[in-house]
TIFILUM-550110 format. One record per atom (N, C-alpha, C): x, y, z; residue in one letter. Coordinates in steps of 0.1 Angstrom, whole numbers, plus 5000, padded with zeros to 4 digits. Layout:
<guvos>
XYZA;...
</guvos>
This chain:
<guvos>
706008166345M;705308186335M;703708216339M;703308196353A;701908216359A;701508356355A;700208386351P;700108536348P;699508596362P;699508716362N;698908846369N;697708876372N;697108936375T;695608976378T;695709106364T;696709126363K;697209246358K;697009226339K;698109126336S;698109126321S;698708956321S;698308896308E;698808756307E;700208736302E;700508846292V;701908846285V;702208986283V;703508996279A;704109116277A;703609136261A;703609246257G;703409236244G;704509316235G;704409296224P;705509336211P;706409446217P;707809426220G;708709556222G;709309546233G;708409436245D;708909416257D;709909296259D;710509256247G;711409126246G;712809226252G;713809156242Y;715109176244Y;715409306241Y;716609346252D;717009486252D;718409506246D;719109556238E;720209556235E;721409576245E;720909626257S;722009656269S;722309506275S;721409396270S;721709276278S;723509246270S;723709286260E;724809236258E;725909296266E;726009416272S;726909446281S;726809346296S;725909276297R;726009196312R;726909066309R;727408996315S;728408916320S;727908776320S;726508766324V;725808666323V;724408656316V;724308626305V;722908616299V;722408446299V;720908496300K;719908396305K;719208346296K;719108256289E;718108196278E;717108076282E;716308076272I;715107986277I;715007916263I;714907806265L;714607716250L;713607676245L;713107726236Y;711307706232Y;711607686217Y;711207576212E;710907496200E;712207496190E;713307486195G;714507446192G;715507586189G;714907696195N;715807796198N;716107836209N;717107886215Y;717308006229Y;716808136224Y;716308186232Y;715708286237Y;716408346247Y;717108456243D;717708576257D;716408646264D;716208576277V;715208656286V;716008736296V;717508756295T;718008816303T;717308986308T;716909056303N;716009166307N;714409176307N;714209016305F;712609036304F;712208946319F;713108896324I;712608826337I;712008906349I;712609046353K;711809086357K;710609156355K;710109176340R;708809216339R;708209096332R;708408966334H;707508856332H;706308856342H;705108886336P;703808896344P;703608786355P;704208676353G;704208536360G;705108526370G;706108606371G;707208646380G;708608556377G;709308506386S;710608466387S;710708326380S;709308286382I;709308126378I;710008096361I;710108186354I;710708176340I;711908136346I;712908156353E;714208126360E;714507976361E;713307886363Y;713507756366Y;713907716351Y;713907806341Y;714307736325Y;715307766318Y;716207856325V;717007926318V;718607816322V;718507726329A;719507626330A;719507516315A;721007496313H;721007416303H;720007276306H;719707246292G;719107106294G;717607106297G;717107206304E;715907246302E;714807306290E;714107246288D;713307286278D;711807346283D;711807486281A;710407536282A;709307516270A;709607476261T;708607456251T;706807426257T;706807316266H;705607236267H;705107336276H;706007376285A;705507466300A;705007596290A;705607656281M;704907786279M;703807746268M;703607636259Q;702607596252Q;701207576261Q;701407506275Q;700207476282Q;699807586294Q;701207656297F;700707776307F;700007876300F;700107906287H;699908006277H;699007946268H;698207866269Q;697807756256Q;696407886253Q;695907986261R;695008046257R;695508186249R;696908216249S;697108326245S;698808296236S;698708216225S;699708156220S;700108226209S;699108316205K;699508416195K;700308546198K;699908586212K;700708676218K;702108636224K;702108516226I;703408436231I;704708466219I;703908416206R;704808416195R;705308566186R;704408666190L;704608796185L;705808846194L;705608836210M;706308866219M;707808796218M;708008676214L;708908636208L;709608666199L;709208716189Q;709708806179Q;710808926181Q;710308966194S;711509086196S;712309036205S;712308916208F;713608826216F;715108806207F;715908836210K;717508796205K;717508656208K;717508576193K;717608416197K;718908396188K;718808226191R;720008166185R;719707996184R;719907916174P;719707796172P;720007716186P;719507596189A;720007536199A;720707436193A;722007446187T;722807316183T;723507286193T;723507306208D;724207206214D;723207086223D;722107096219R;721406996226R;721806836225R;722306806213R;722706656211R;723706666225R;724806746222M;726106756233M;725406736246M;724506856251I;724006846267I;723206726268I;722606666261L;721406556264L;721906416261L;722806426248G;723406306243G;722706246234G;722906176225E;722206116217E;721006056220E;721105946227E;719905896229E;718905916237E;719006026248K;718406106252K;717606196244K;718406266236L;717406376229L;716806246218L;717106176214K;715906066202K;714806106212K;714906016224R;713505986236R;712806106237R;713406216239H;713006366243H;712006396228H;712806376217Q;712306446205Q;710706326202Q;711006216204A;710106116200A;708706146210A;709006176221L;708106176235L;707206336228L;708206426227T;707706586223T;706606556210T;707106466201E;706306446184E;704806396190E;705106286200D;703406196201D;702906316212D;703606406220F;702506476230F;702206586223F;703006636212N;702306756203N;700906716193N;701106586194K;700006536182K;698806506194K;699006456204L;697906436213L;697206566214L;698106666221Y;697406806224Y;696506876210Y;697106856198L;696406926185L;695006826184L;695006676189E;694206626184E;692806706200E;693306686209L;692206736218L;691806866216L;692406956213E;692207086208E;691207096197E;691707016187K;690707026177K;689506986184K;689406876190E;688006836194E;687406886207E;687806996209G;687107126213G;687307076231G;688406996234M;688306966248M;689307076262M;689507176253F;689907316259F;688707386259F;687407396252R;686307486256R;685807466267R;685407586270P;684707596287P;683207536287P;682607526292S;681007476296S;680407576308S;679707636300Y;679007756309Y;677907696316Y;677207596312V;676607526320V;677307446334V;678007386331H;679007326341H;679207396349H;680207516350N;680207636355N;679207696363N;678107726358I;676707756367I;676507646379I;676107506374Y;676107406380Y;677107426396Y;678307446390R;679307416402R;679107546413R;679007686404I;678607746414I;677607796425I;676507716418S;675107726425S;675007576435S;676207486431E;676207396442E;676907466457E;677907566453I;678607616466I;677707706471I;676907786463I;675807876473I;674707776480I;674107686473A;673307626481A;673907546491A;674807476491I;675407386505I;675907496513I;676507676509G;676807706519G;675607776529G;674307786521Y;673207856527Y;672507776534Y;672307656531V;672007536538V;672707536553V;674107536552G;674707536567G;674607646574G;674307766566Y;674007916578Y;672807876584Y;671807836576L;670607796582L;670507706590L;671407606591L;671607516603L;672307556617L;672807666616L;673607746626L;672507786635L;671407816631F;670407876641F;669407766648F;669807636647S;669207516652S;669607536667S;668607476673Q;669007466686Q;669607336693Q;670107246682S;670707146685S;672207146681S;672907106691Y;674207146690Y;674807056679Y;674306936676L;674806846667L;674706886649L;672906966651I;672707026637I;673607136636I;673807216649K;674807336644K;676107266639K;676907176643L;678307126637L;677907086624L;676807026622L;676406976605L;676607096599L;675807206602G;676107336596G;677307386593G;678107386604C;679807416604C;680407346592C;680007216595L;680607116583L;680307146567L;679007186569L;678507226553L;679207336550L;679307436560L;679907546553L;681507546553L;682007456559G;683407426555G;683307366538G;682407256538L;682307196524L;682307336511L;681207406515A;681007496505A;682407606505A;683207616513Q;684307676510Q;685307596504Q;685507466509G;686507346503G;685907326486G;684707356483R;684307346468R;684707446463R;684207586465S;684907716462S;686507676454S;687007626466G;688307596466G;688707546451G;687907436447W;688207356435W;687707466426W;686707536424V;686407656414V;687407736413V;687907826425Q;689207906423Q;690407836418Q;690507736418H;691707636413H;691407626397H;690307606393E;689607616380E;690307736374E;689707856379S;689608006371S;691208026373S;691907966386G;693208036387G;694307976372G;693607856369H;694207786355H;693407846340H;692907946344H;692008006331H;691207906324H;690807816332S;690107666325S;688707696330S;688107786335L;686907806339L;685907866326L;686308026325T;685808036312T;686208026298T;687608036300G;688508006289G;689108186284G;688708266292N;688808396291N;689808446299N;691008456299P;691708476313P;691608616318P;691008706313K;690908826318K;689408766332K;688508706326A;687308706331A;687608596345A;688508486340D;689208406351D;689408486359D;690508576356R;691308586369R;690708716376R;689108736373L;688508826380L;687608766389L;687308646382I;686408536391I;687408476403I;688708466399H;689408406406H;689608476421H;689608626420A;689708706429A;688708696439A;687508696433V;686208706441V;686008576448V;686008496439I;685708336447I;686708316457I;688008316453F;689208276462F;689208376477F;688708526474G;688508596485G;687508576491G;686408566489L;685008546495L;685308436501L;685408286493G;685208186497G;686008146509G;687408186505L;688608116515L;689408256524L;689108346522G;689708476527G;691308456520G;691208456510L;693008436500L;693108516490L;694308506490S;694708616477S;694908506462S;694208556452S;694408466439S;695908506436S;696508586436T;697608596428T;698808536436T;698608566448W;699508486461W;699508346455W;698308256457W;698208136451W;698408106438W;698408186427A;698708116414A;700408146412A;700908236417R;702408236418R;702708146420R;702308056433G;703007926439G;702407806431G;701107796431H;700707676425H;701407646411H;701607756400N;702007726387N;703807686388N;704407756403R;705507686401R;705707536404R;704607476415H;704407356416H;704307276400H;703307316389H;703107316378H;704507336372H;705007396373A;706207416365A;707207276370A;707307266381M;708807146385M;707807106394M;706706996392P;706306896400P;707106766409P;707206816419Q;708106686427Q;709506716425Q;709706856422R;711306886422R;711506946434R;712606886440L;713006936452L;713807106451L;713207166461K;713907346458K;713107426446K;712307336440H;711507386432H;709907406436H;709607306434D;708207266440D;707707336450D;707107396451V;706807476468V;705507376475V;704807276465D;704307196477D;705007116483D;706507106480L;707307046491L;707607126504L;707407246499D;708107336511D;706907336522D;707007236531T;705807256540T;706307246558T;707507276555M;708107266572M;707607426576M;707607406589P;707907306602P;706707216603P;705607216598L;704707146600L;704507016596L;704607006583I;704506876578I;706006816569I;706106706569A;707406646559A;707006556552A;706506566540Y;706006456530Y;707606366524Y;708706426526N;709906366521N;710906396531N;711806316538A;712906336547A;713906436540A;714106456526R;715006556522R;714706696521R;713006706527V;712806876526V;713406926541V;713506826549V;714206886563V;715606906563V;716007016565S;717607106563S;718307046577S;717707026591K;718606996601K;718006876607K;718806786614K;718306696618K;717306726631K;717606806640E;716806856648E;715506846645E;715106946631K;713707016630K;713006856625K;713706766620G;713006636620G;712306576630G;713106596643K;712706546655K;712006616664K;711206706656S;710406786664S;708806736665S;708206776677F;707006716678F;706006686672F;706006816660L;704906836653L;705106706636L;706506736633I;707006606624I;706806436629I;707006456641Q;707406316649Q;705906256647Q;704806356648N;703406296653N;702806356639N;703106376629Q;702206436617Q;701406336612Q;701406216614I;700306096611I;699006146619I;699006186627Y;698106236637Y;697706366634Y;698606476636L;698206586632L;697906676621L;698006566608F;698006646597F;696706696596F;695606606597L;694306686596L;693706736607L;694006706618T;693606756629T;693806896634T;695306926629L;696107036633L;696607116621L;697507056617D;698307106606D;698107166596D;696707146590T;696107186579T;695407296585T;694907356596L;694307426602L;695207556605L;696307526609L;697607606614L;698107676603L;698207596590G;698607636579G;697807756571G;696407706569T;695507796566T;695207936572T;694907956586L;695108026594L;696108136590L;697808066591A;698808146589A;698508236575A;698008146566W;697508196556W;696308326553W;695408286557Q;694108386562Q;694608506570Q;695208486579L;695308606588L;696408696589L;697608636582Y;699108716580Y;699508726567Y;699808616561L;700708596546L;699708676536L;698508626533H;697508686520H;697408836525H;696708866537P;696609006538P;697509106533P;698709056542K;699909126539K;700509166523K;700209056518Y;700709006504Y;699809126493Y;698509116498V;697509226487V;697609366491V;698009396505L;698209556510L;699709556501L;700409516502K;702009536497K;701909566485K;701109466475H;701309476461H;700309556453H;699109606463G;697709726458G;696909596454G;696509526457Y;695609426447Y;694109456455Y;693609566451Y;692909626459Y;691309536456Y;691109486446L;689809366443L;690109236454L;691009206454Q;691609106463Q;691109126475Q;691409256482A;691309296496A;690309306499A;689209366490I;687609396493I;687309246495I;687709146485S;686909016489S;687408936498S;688208986504I;689208906513I;688408976527I;687709126524F;687409166534F;685809106536F;685009106525G;683709036526G;684108906531G;684708826531H;684808696538H;684708686551H;685108816558Y;685208806571Y;684008876578Y;683108986568V;681808996567V;681308886569V;681208796560L;680108686560L;680708596575L;682108576577A;682508526588A;681808546603A;681508706601Y;681108786618Y;679308756615Y;678508726604Q;677508676604Q;677208546609Q;678408446609C;678008326614C;678608286627C;679608396630G;680008366647G;681408316645G;682308356654F;683608326656F;683908146655F;683408066666L;683307956667L;682807876652L;681407896645P;681507846635P;682707856622P;683207976623W;683608026615W;685207936616W;685607906628L;687007836630L;686707706628L;685407646629I;685207516628I;685307456613I;684307576604S;684007576591S;685407566582S;686307666591T;688007646586T;688707536587T;688607446596W;689207346599W;688707256590W;687307256587A;686907166579A;687307156566A;687207296559L;687707316546L;689107306543L;690107316554S;691607326553S;691907126550S;691107086564A;691206926558A;690806876546A;689906946542Y;688806896531Y;690106926519Y;690307046517L;691207066508L;692507026507L;693007016519F;694407006518F;694906846517F;693606776524G;693606636525G;693806566514G;692706666504N;692906566488N;693906596481N;694306726484F;695706756476F;696706666480F;696906616491A;697906546495A;697906376487A;696906346485L;696506256475L;697406256465L;697406346458S;697606346442S;699006326440S;699906356451H;701406306446H;702506326460H;702006336470T;702806366482T;704106216484T;703206096482F;704105996484F;704805926474F;704605996462L;705405976452L;707006006448L;708105946441P;708906006440P;709506126441P;710306176448M;710606326444M;712006336437M;712306436431S;713706476422S;714506566421S;715606556421L;716306696423L;716806736410L;716106676393I;716606716384I;715306696375I;715306796364G;714106756359G;714106646346G;712806606338S;712706516330S;711706556318S;711706496308S;710806546297S;709306536300S;708506626300I;707106616303I;707106576318I;706906466319H;706706436336H;706906276337H;707506246346S;708406116347S;707406006358S;707106076365C;705806046374C;704406066376C;703405996378T;702206046374T;701105956381T;700305986387L;699205936390L;697705956390L;696905886390Q;695505906387Q;694705806399Q;693805856404M;692805796415M;691405776410M;691305676408S;690005656401S;689505746387S;688405756385N;687905876379N;688006016384N;688106036396S;687806166404S;689106256404S;690406206402D;691206296404D;692306256391D;692006276381P;693206236369P;694206346369P;695406326382G;696306386382G;697206436372G;697706356364I;698506376354I;698006446342I;696406416337E;696106486327E;695706626334E;695806656344H;695806826346H;696906866346H;698106796351H;699606856350H;700006856336H;699306776325L;699806786311L;699006926305L;697806916309F;697106996301F;696407086313F;697007196318P;696307266331P;695307376324P;695007396314T;693907466308T;692807406303T;692907296307M;691507226300M;690707226312M;689607236309P;688407226321P;688507096328P;688507076339Q;688806936347Q;687806846346Q;686806866343F;685506766342F;685806666329F;686806736317R;686906656309R;688306546310R;689106586320H;690106496324H;690106366322H;688806266328P;688406146326P;688406106313P;687706196303L;687606156290L;689006146281L;689906186286I;691106176279I;692206096286I;691906036297K;692905966307K;693605816301K;692405766291D;693205656281D;694205676271D;694005776265R;694905826253R;696305876262R;696105966273V;697405956279V;697905846286V;697505776290K;698105636294K;698705556285K;697805576272A;698905456261A;700205556257A;699905716257L;701105806255L;702205736264L;701805756276A;702705696287A;703405546284A;702205456281E;703205336278E;704005336271E;703905406255K;704405396248K;705905436245K;706005526257H;707305566258H;707705556271H;707205446280N;707905366288N;707805476303N;707005546305I;706705626315I;705605576322I;706005576335K;705205546347K;703805616348K;702805516349Y;701405586349Y;700605526362Y;700705556375Y;700205516383Y;698705536385Y;698105416387V;696505406391V;696305366402V;695705446411Y;695405406426Y;693705446428Y;693005346435S;692005386440S;692005516451S;691005566455Y;690805686463Y;691405616479Y;690805496481K;691005456494K;692405406493K;693205316483E;694505306484E;695505456485E;695205556480A;695705696479A;695705746491A;694605716500V;694405756514V;695505696521V;695605556521Y;696605476528Y;697905496525Y;698205526514R;699705556508R;700005706513R;699205806515T;699205906518T;699705896531T;699205826541F;699305836558F;700505736561F;701205626555K;702005536555K;703005646551K;703405686542N;704205786538N;704505876549N;703605966556L;703706036564L;704305976577L;703805846578S;704405776593S;706005716588S;706105686575D;707305646573D;708405736571D;708305876570V;709105996566V;709406036584V;708306026592S;708506056608S;709805966613S;709605816609E;710305716616E;711805726608E;711805766596Q;713205786592Q;714105886597Q;713006006600L;713606106604L;714206116617L;713306026628K;713505956641K;714905916641K;715605796631E;716405746631E;717705816627E;717705926621A;718505986615A;719506046626A;
</guvos>
């Protein structure tokens, strides 16, 4: 259900095709108490095959559709009118009486909270905040560039690190625009996403959005969450390692030392130099291709070594902080209502708030954390709260524990 750079949702008439009746397998998603036939729509879904995550019985796509397409809900409802549907009368049999009641109670309270937040304007963008963030990136990057001309190697190194920080900060802005929470206008956000991600990091916005929304659809879900697909560089959990010998490799056995020093850089370079350029050229995303080319024009002005050092800095900064949000938490093979495991690191990274409301501007997440925590407590859902320091410790301890577990396997 992740949008691409061309359109947010399909329009009326792009839904159910009568030829689906001749197919032996009908694929349906559950939305607001009804099953909708998406057999012939899956390939046309602008967000890609992520929709297939919800065709299994027991999966409820209501909240995912509600939050992924929060800014285009009217179009979604109009589109669904063209789909063949049937009442979900088998929910009690699939989930069981007790689980169904818990699901309904949680859903009711979640919707109540969502409507309250929407009424309070929590989903409205702040253009002043956006101007500040983009100005910050430009200022840090410009200062870093100027320091490269110093005769002192230490000052030059500081310049490289500042360039890396500027690129890392642009990574947060592209993340915001990728969720359509920057301007609140999906078309404008997709345009900004393509330019900032291409210029700032040399990467494809569409490639990122397709994968990142899979993570949001099924967080910590084995074989669904792409954030767990980190082999052969890193293993956040022993279950992601398919063969014993892979778990005993040099990279995995030393991942606690190599994670920030080498692994993140190798992963970023693989994206920048191969995967993303290949992807944009294959699919004809020319704006993204031009933006990526612009990144290397800027890199040429800095020089190869400063670019490489700044790339290492940005990769350690971004992936190091991403890892703090969930990599040491329990992993699941099956789904659950909304989210079963959540995390908040001080006030700087309210992870669960972002996963529940991905289109909400992220600077507002600390403002709603108490209400989200109260919702979790009411329904006996774990809500983890760690300081930044403790999250760092748990992340690296988990890397060490996984290496040891795989060594003994």
